[in-house]
N, C-alpha and C positions, 0 to 999 in steps of 0.2 A: 553440573549446570549445562543446560542446552541453550545455545545462542543463535543458531541458524535454523537447522532442521531437527526434528525428532521423529524417529520411526515408530511404527505401531508397537513393535517389541519394546522399545525404550519407554514409550508411554505406559505400557502395562507394568514394566519394572518400576517406574516412578510411582504409579498408583499403589503397587504392592509394598513399596518401601515406606509408605506413609509420609513421603516428603511433602512439605507444604506447597501446594500448587493450585492453580485455577485454570479451568478450560474455558475458552471463549469460542462460541459459534458465530462466525461473521457472515453467514450466508446472506446473499443479497441479489437483487436483479435490478439493473439500472433502469430498464424501461417499465418495471413494475415494482416500485419500491416496497410495497406491502408484502411481496412474495417471500422475502427472506424470513420475516417473523412467522409467516404461515408455515413455511417448511420447517423451521426450528420447532414450532409447536407440534408438528406432525412426527418429527423424528430428530433427536439430537443425542449426543453422547451423555449418559447420565452425569449430572452435576454441572454441565456446561451452562455458562451465562450467555445470553444472546447480546451481541454487540451490533447495533444497527448503524450502518454507514451514514445515513442521513441525520439521525438524531443523537447518536453517541460519539461518533468518530468525526463529525463535521460540525462547524459552527452553523448557525441558521443560514439556510441556503441563500446565495446570491440570486438575483433575478434580473432578467434583461430589462433595461429601461427603454424609453421611446427612441433613444439614439443608439440602442444596441449594446451600450456599455452595461456591465454587470453592476447592480446595486447590491451591496451587502448590508444586511441588517446588523446593527450593533447592539440590539436590545440585550443579548446575553453575554456581552463582553466583547472586547476587541479581538477579532480573529487573527490568527498568526499568519495567515496567507489569504490570497484572493482566490478567484476562480469559482467553478461550479460546486466544488466540495471544499470550501475553505477550512483550514485547520482551526480548531478551537484554540483559545489561549491555553498555555500550559496549566494555568491555575484552574480553568474550567475543566480540563481533562482530568487533572488530579482529583478534583471534586467528584467526577463521575466514577473514577477508579475506586475511590474511597467508599462511594455509595453502594457499590456492588461487592464490597468486602475485600478488595484486592490490597495486599500489603507488600511492603518493600522486600520482605524475606521470602516471597513466593516465587516459584517457577511458573511462568505463564506459558500455556500451550494454546495456540490459535489455529483454527481450521475453518474451512468452508466447504462448499460443494461446487465451487466455481473455479477450479484450477489455481488456487492460492491467490486469486485476484484481490478479493476483499479482505481476507485475513492478513495479507501482506501489509495493508494499511495499519492495522493494529500492531503488528510486529514492529513496523517502523516507528509508530508513535510512542511505543513503550521505550524504544531505544532513545528517541528524542527526549523522553522524560528521564533519561539516565538509568533506565532499568536494563541490565545486561541479560538477565535470565528470562528470555522469551524466545520461543522457537515455533516454527510452522510445522504442523503435523503433515509429514510428507505423504502425498496421495489423498489427503483430505478425508472427508466423511466416507467417500466411496471405498477407500482402502481400508478404513476401519470396519465397515460393514462386510467387505469381501473377506476379511480375516476372521469373521465370526464375532466381531465386537458388538456388544449390546447397544441398542438405541432405545430411547423411550419417548413417549409423548406426554409424560407427566409434567405438571407445572412444578418448577423447581422452587424449593423454599427460599425465602429471602435470606441474604447473608447479613451478619452483623456489620454495622458501619465500621470501616477501618479508617486509618489516617495515612494515606499514601503521601509520601513527601518527595517531590521532584528533586532530581540530582542534576549534575552537570550533563548536558546533552551528549549522547554517544552517536548521534546522527547529525548530518550536515544539511541544513535547510538554506536554500538561496531564494532570493526574490527576483521580481521582474527587472528591477534596475540593475542588479548584479549580472543577470544573464545578458541584458542589452549591452552593458558595458564590455562584456567579454566576447561579443560577436567577432569572429574572424581572428581571435587571438589564440596562440598555442596553449595558453593557460586554461582554456575551456573547450571541452568536447561534449556536445549535446547528443544524447541518445534518446530517440523518440520511440516509445513502446506501442504506439497505435498500429492498427492494421495498415498494410502497405497502401491500400486504396485511399484511406484517409490521409496518411502521411503525404502522398503525392497530390492530394487535392482533387481526386476524381470523384469523391463523395464527401459530404459533410452533413451528418444528420443533426448536429446539435449546436454548432457555433456559426456566427455570421460570416466568417471568412474561411474558405477551404485552403489547405496547404500545410506548410510546416515552417518552423523557425529556420532562417537561412543557415546552412551549414550543418544542420542536424543529421545524424546518422539514424537509420531505421532498423530497429530490432523488435518486431512484435513480441509482446510478453509471453505468448503461448509457446514460443520457440524454446523456452527454458525447460519444458516438460517433454518427457518421452511419451510413447503411445499408451503406456500404463498409467499416465497421470502423475507419475513421480518426477521429481527434478532429475535432470540428466546427471551423470557422474561428474564430479568436480573437474576431472581432466578434460572431459569433452566440453564442458562449459568454458573452461579456460581457453581452449583452442578456438572455440567459436567467437569469443569476445576478442581474442587477439587478432583474428581475421577481420572482424568488424572494425576494430580500431586502427588497423593498418600502420602500426608503429607509434600511434599517439600514446601519450602517457596515461595509463589507466586512472591515476590520481586526479586527472583533470575532468573526469566524466561528471556531467550533470544529467540526471535522468528526468524525463518528462513524458507526459501522455496527454490525455484530454483534460483531466481534472486532478492529476496527482495521485491517482489510485493504482491504475494498472502499470504505472512506471515501477512500482516497488518490486515486483517479481524479477525485473532486470537487475535492480540494485541488490536484492538478495542473492541472485545467481552469481553476481560478481564477487560477493562476499564468500559464498560457498567455494568459488573458484580460486580464492586466495588473493584477490586483488585489494582487499581491505575495504575501508569505508569510503563510499562515493556519495555524491551530493544528490539531493532531490529538489527540483523546482516544483513545489506543490501547486502553485497556481496554474502551471502548464498551459496548454493551448487555449483553454477556456479563458484564462486571464490575458495571455499574450494577444489573442485575436480580438479581444474586447478593449484593448488599450490603444487609443489613437496614436498614430505616428510611428508605430513599430513596423519594421519590414517583415514581409512574408514571402514565401516562395512556393511554387507549385512544380510538380514533376519530380524526377529523381535528381539527387545531387550528382554533380560531375565526378 
């Protein structure tokens, strides 16, 4: 069973052994939402199912109202979080997994061509559903192709309907009220995965307020990868997170970003480094900055 990363060689061995598994291509582009499906159609690992961040891995999108507050559509069921990419309910997500033929006895392998940004979302969501056997393909589609791995533009045949049954969550999800209650407390350490300029409030392309949650530490998610696009070694990740935390208890970490997606590579990196399971604030800055009365801060933390 693979539970964090899976290498190209390990994936080939998995395929050769005939172990029940399913590949998911999570390629996406935030500013061009249709691009992920287009790129999947042009080239994907044979047999992979496309998982679309907007339509498969999120509840119907929130939209800004006249007062700037995000309005979330509840037509497809109550979302499990707020923000720009609200989590669907566990029941709705289980129905999608079943519709693409994913079963509880399968190993899931997730990948993208975006530095593990979007496939991390599916990795986390499967953990949230109680499914331990899910791993990110280290290096993504680029590493697969560089190793001579086959890609195809064919339309994949539909899978038989399965019956995926959610289990006890293996991931920790926290909401806005919990984060707000923990501000300034030693029981909570917020790690913000956005780029430094957004974290400091120098730019804000998407949300009505620039800046960050008071007290949050900044670690842009791309810092978890080496120049080759693979995750850094576990020992290096551990040293970097220890330096970032500065003696804070790793078990107190709550990860966030703009909308709960790019925070996951930090969460995954901490798990690779041996820190165990840390929490995700899925609503992230898009929910925090749209909730009246919550404090915000600009600049670097002291």
